[in-house]
C-alpha positions as CSV (number, residue, x, y, z in Angstrom):
1,M,-22.6,-10.1,-7.3
2,A,-21.4,-8.0,-4.4
3,Q,-19.1,-5.1,-5.4
4,I,-15.7,-4.8,-3.9
5,N,-16.5,-1.2,-2.9
6,D,-20.0,-2.1,-1.6
7,A,-20.0,0.0,1.6
8,A,-22.3,-2.4,3.6
9,A,-20.3,-5.5,2.6
10,V,-17.0,-3.8,3.3
11,K,-18.2,-2.7,6.7
12,G,-19.2,-6.2,7.6
13,Q,-16.0,-7.7,6.3
14,Y,-13.9,-5.4,8.5
15,A,-16.1,-5.0,11.6
16,R,-14.0,-7.7,13.2
17,T,-10.4,-8.6,12.8
18,A,-10.9,-12.4,12.3
19,G,-11.4,-12.3,8.5
20,L,-8.4,-10.0,8.0
21,D,-6.3,-12.2,10.3
22,T,-7.2,-15.3,8.2
23,R,-6.2,-13.6,5.0
24,I,-2.9,-12.3,6.4
25,S,-2.2,-15.7,7.9
26,L,-2.5,-17.4,4.5
27,H,0.2,-15.1,3.0
28,D,2.4,-15.5,6.1
29,K,2.4,-19.3,5.9
30,Y,2.6,-19.9,2.2
31,S,4.3,-17.0,0.4
32,E,7.3,-18.0,-1.6
33,N,8.8,-14.6,-1.1
34,K,9.8,-14.9,2.6
35,Q,10.2,-11.1,3.2
36,P,6.9,-10.2,5.0
37,F,4.7,-7.9,2.8
38,G,4.7,-5.2,5.5
39,D,8.5,-5.3,5.7
40,W,8.7,-4.9,1.9
41,L,6.3,-1.9,2.0
42,L,8.4,-0.3,4.7
43,S,11.6,-0.8,2.6
44,Q,10.0,1.3,-0.2
45,Y,9.1,4.2,2.1
46,D,11.4,7.3,2.3
47,I,10.7,8.7,5.7
48,P,12.9,11.7,6.6
49,R,13.5,12.3,10.3
50,G,10.7,14.4,11.8
51,S,8.1,13.5,9.2
52,R,4.4,13.6,9.9
53,L,2.6,10.5,8.5
54,L,-1.1,9.6,8.1
55,E,-2.1,6.1,7.3
56,L,-5.6,5.6,6.1
57,G,-7.3,2.2,6.4
58,C,-4.5,0.9,8.6
59,G,-6.3,-2.3,9.6
60,T,-4.5,-4.1,12.4
61,A,-1.3,-2.2,11.7
62,V,0.6,-5.4,11.9
63,M,3.3,-4.1,9.5
64,W,4.3,-1.5,12.1
65,R,4.9,-4.1,14.8
66,G,8.5,-3.7,15.8
67,H,9.0,-1.0,13.2
68,T,7.6,2.2,14.8
69,D,11.2,3.5,15.1
70,A,11.0,4.1,11.4
71,V,9.1,7.3,12.3
72,E,12.2,8.8,14.0
73,G,11.5,12.2,15.6
74,G,8.1,12.4,13.8
75,E,4.5,11.5,14.2
76,L,2.3,8.7,12.8
77,I,-1.5,8.8,12.8
78,L,-3.0,5.4,12.2
79,S,-6.6,5.6,11.1
80,D,-9.4,3.2,10.1
81,L,-13.2,3.2,10.0
82,S,-13.3,0.2,12.3
83,E,-12.8,0.5,16.1
84,A,-12.0,-3.2,16.2
85,M,-9.1,-2.6,13.8
86,L,-7.9,0.4,15.8
87,D,-7.9,-1.7,19.0
88,A,-5.8,-4.3,17.3
89,A,-3.5,-1.6,15.9
90,R,-2.9,-0.3,19.4
91,Q,-2.0,-3.8,20.6
92,N,0.3,-4.5,17.6
93,T,2.2,-1.2,17.9
94,G,2.3,-0.9,21.7
95,A,0.8,2.6,21.2
96,P,4.1,4.6,21.6
97,K,3.8,8.4,22.3
98,N,4.5,9.3,18.7
99,I,1.5,7.3,17.3
100,R,-2.1,8.5,17.4
101,F,-5.2,6.4,16.5
102,E,-8.2,8.0,14.9
103,R,-11.4,7.0,13.1
104,I,-11.2,8.7,9.7
105,D,-13.0,8.4,6.4
106,I,-10.6,8.9,3.5
107,Q,-13.3,10.7,1.6
108,S,-13.4,13.4,4.3
109,I,-10.1,13.8,6.0
110,P,-10.5,16.1,9.0
111,Y,-7.2,18.0,8.8
112,P,-6.2,21.3,7.2
113,D,-4.5,21.6,3.9
114,A,-0.8,20.6,3.5
115,C,-0.4,18.9,6.9
116,F,1.4,15.7,6.1
117,D,4.7,14.7,4.6
118,I,3.5,11.2,3.8
119,V,0.1,9.7,3.4
120,I,-0.4,5.9,3.1
121,A,-3.4,3.9,1.9
122,N,-2.5,0.3,1.4
123,M,-4.9,-2.4,0.1
124,M,-8.0,-0.3,0.6
125,L,-8.6,2.2,-2.2
126,Y,-10.6,-0.4,-4.1
127,H,-13.1,-0.4,-1.2
128,V,-13.7,3.4,-1.4
129,P,-17.1,4.4,-2.8
130,D,-16.0,7.8,-4.2
131,L,-12.4,7.2,-5.2
132,Q,-12.0,10.6,-6.9
133,K,-13.1,12.4,-3.8
134,A,-10.7,10.3,-1.7
135,L,-7.7,11.0,-3.9
136,G,-8.5,14.7,-3.9
137,E,-8.6,14.6,-0.1
138,V,-5.2,12.9,0.0
139,R,-3.7,15.5,-2.3
140,R,-5.2,18.3,-0.3
141,V,-3.6,17.2,3.1
142,L,-0.2,16.5,1.5
143,R,2.5,19.2,1.6
144,P,4.2,20.2,-1.6
145,G,6.8,17.5,-2.2
146,G,4.8,15.1,0.0
147,R,4.5,11.5,-1.0
148,F,1.5,9.2,-1.2
149,Y,2.1,5.5,-1.0
150,C,-0.7,3.1,-2.0
151,A,-0.4,-0.6,-2.5
152,T,-2.9,-2.7,-4.4
153,F,-3.4,-6.0,-6.2
154,G,-3.4,-6.9,-9.9
155,E,-6.3,-8.3,-11.8
156,H,-4.6,-11.7,-12.5
157,G,-3.2,-12.7,-9.2
158,H,-4.0,-15.5,-6.8
159,N,-7.7,-14.5,-6.4
160,W,-8.1,-14.7,-10.2
161,H,-6.7,-18.2,-10.3
162,I,-8.9,-19.3,-7.4
163,A,-12.0,-17.8,-9.1
164,R,-11.3,-19.8,-12.2
165,M,-11.3,-23.0,-10.2
166,L,-14.7,-22.1,-8.7
167,E,-16.4,-21.2,-12.0
168,E,-17.3,-24.9,-12.7
169,Y,-19.2,-25.0,-9.4
170,G,-21.4,-22.0,-10.3
171,V,-19.5,-19.6,-8.1
172,S,-18.6,-16.1,-9.6
173,W,-16.2,-13.7,-8.0
174,Q,-15.2,-10.2,-8.8
175,T,-11.4,-10.3,-8.8
176,G,-10.8,-7.0,-10.5
177,G,-11.8,-3.7,-9.0
178,P,-11.9,0.0,-9.2
179,F,-8.3,0.4,-8.2
180,T,-5.8,-2.2,-9.4
181,L,-2.2,-2.3,-10.7
182,Q,-3.7,-2.1,-14.2
183,N,-6.0,0.9,-13.8
184,G,-4.5,2.7,-10.8
185,A,-1.8,4.8,-12.4
186,A,-4.2,6.6,-14.8
187,Q,-6.4,7.6,-11.8
188,L,-3.5,8.7,-9.7
189,A,-2.1,10.8,-12.6
190,S,-5.1,13.1,-12.4
191,F,-4.0,14.2,-8.9
192,F,-0.2,13.7,-8.8
193,P,2.4,14.8,-11.4
194,R,4.7,11.9,-10.5
195,V,3.4,8.3,-10.3
196,E,5.8,5.3,-10.0
197,L,4.9,1.7,-9.7
198,V,7.0,-0.8,-7.9
199,T,6.0,-4.5,-8.2
200,R,6.7,-7.4,-5.9
201,E,7.6,-10.9,-7.2
202,D,5.7,-13.6,-5.2
203,A,3.4,-16.6,-5.3
204,L,1.5,-18.7,-2.8
205,R,2.4,-22.4,-2.5
206,V,-0.4,-23.8,-0.4
207,T,0.1,-27.3,1.1
208,D,-3.0,-27.3,3.4
209,A,-6.2,-26.9,1.4
210,A,-8.2,-26.2,4.6
211,D,-6.4,-22.9,5.0
212,L,-7.2,-21.9,1.4
213,A,-10.9,-22.8,2.1
214,D,-10.9,-20.6,5.2
215,Y,-9.4,-17.8,3.1
216,V,-12.1,-17.9,0.5
217,L,-14.9,-18.0,3.1
218,S,-13.5,-14.8,4.7
219,L,-13.9,-12.7,1.5
220,T,-16.7,-10.6,0.1
221,G,-17.5,-10.2,-3.6
222,I,-18.3,-13.9,-4.1
223,S,-21.7,-14.9,-5.6
224,G,-22.8,-18.4,-5.0
225,G,-20.1,-19.2,-2.4
226,E,-22.8,-20.3,0.0
227,K,-23.2,-23.4,-2.2
228,L,-19.9,-24.7,-1.1
229,S,-18.9,-25.6,2.5
230,A,-15.4,-25.4,3.9
231,E,-15.1,-29.2,3.4
232,Q,-16.2,-29.0,-0.2
233,L,-13.7,-26.2,-0.9
234,R,-11.0,-28.2,0.8
235,A,-11.7,-31.2,-1.4
236,L,-11.8,-29.1,-4.5
237,F,-8.4,-27.5,-3.8
238,E,-6.8,-30.8,-2.8
239,A,-7.9,-32.3,-6.2
240,K,-6.1,-29.4,-7.9
241,M,-2.8,-30.0,-6.1
242,T,0.4,-31.2,-7.7
243,D,3.0,-33.0,-5.5
244,G,1.0,-32.0,-2.4
245,A,0.9,-28.2,-3.2
246,L,-1.2,-25.7,-5.1
247,R,0.8,-22.8,-6.6
248,L,-1.0,-19.5,-7.1
249,P,0.9,-16.6,-8.6
250,K,0.5,-13.3,-6.8
251,E,0.2,-9.8,-8.3
252,Y,0.9,-7.0,-5.9
253,G,2.6,-3.6,-6.2
254,L,3.0,-0.2,-4.7
255,F,2.3,3.2,-6.3
256,I,4.6,6.0,-5.1
257,C,3.1,9.4,-5.9
258,S,4.5,12.9,-5.4
259,K,2.6,16.1,-5.1
260,T,5.2,18.1,-6.9
261,E,7.6,17.3,-9.8
262,N,10.8,18.2,-7.9
263,G,10.0,16.4,-4.7
264,S,10.9,19.4,-2.5
265,S,9.1,19.9,0.8
266,I,8.3,22.8,3.1
267,P,8.4,23.1,6.9
268,P,5.4,22.2,9.0
269,E,2.8,25.0,9.1
270,C,-0.4,23.4,10.3
271,D,-1.3,22.3,13.8
272,I,-3.1,19.0,13.7
273,D,-3.6,18.9,17.4
274,A,-6.1,21.7,17.0
275,T,-8.2,19.4,14.7
276,S,-10.3,16.6,16.0
277,A,-10.9,13.5,13.8
278,S,-14.4,13.4,12.5
279,V,-17.0,11.2,14.2
280,I,-18.1,8.6,11.7
């Protein structure tokens, strides 16, 4: 079975935006919680005026579309390993002057110590091959009092429920991972003295089984999935529906970490303009 942090599989999954767009679309169309996930994340962020932010693994940066004014008087660096994702991020944000776009590997962040007030890494830490090295890098580039925001999924959310449906067809699926709501706090506590978890109540209520089939086919970590076509998956999910819908509970949350106990910060001291992002 492919591992969720298999570098080759992850690179293939995110080389183009189509798969990610398919997964985002499923949540946009069928989430019971009508507040967009990106809006919910932004509502949890504390971004003082003039802050310097670094987002790692930004993907298409769709959550920042229409919200770049949240970084008032400051600077946001949106980074990803995929040029295709960065191209989409530029389009989604409109590339205002206070946003930069860089290719960055979280395991080797190309900036000096204590450069950022806020670092963000949403829905991506479970893909990182050396998570301990990555978290050490995040802690290094944060200023004292800086915050690290990292969203992830739980081990018994909608993917877990889908995987249970597929078992009888000989399909196996790794729905846990190296960084989940269940195991993330202990790992973060090794690097940050304050770790808080905020969870989000939500579920999918899918009424078109074809969309759920497309979602499954966009994922990695599935063994035996090639045995089932999109039409077979659609028929399988339709057979599981009740009153024309299939309800799948979600399990998502956000860890909020601080580099110091008291949350105090210090003025900017490093010049990130003198540092070039690494060539990956």
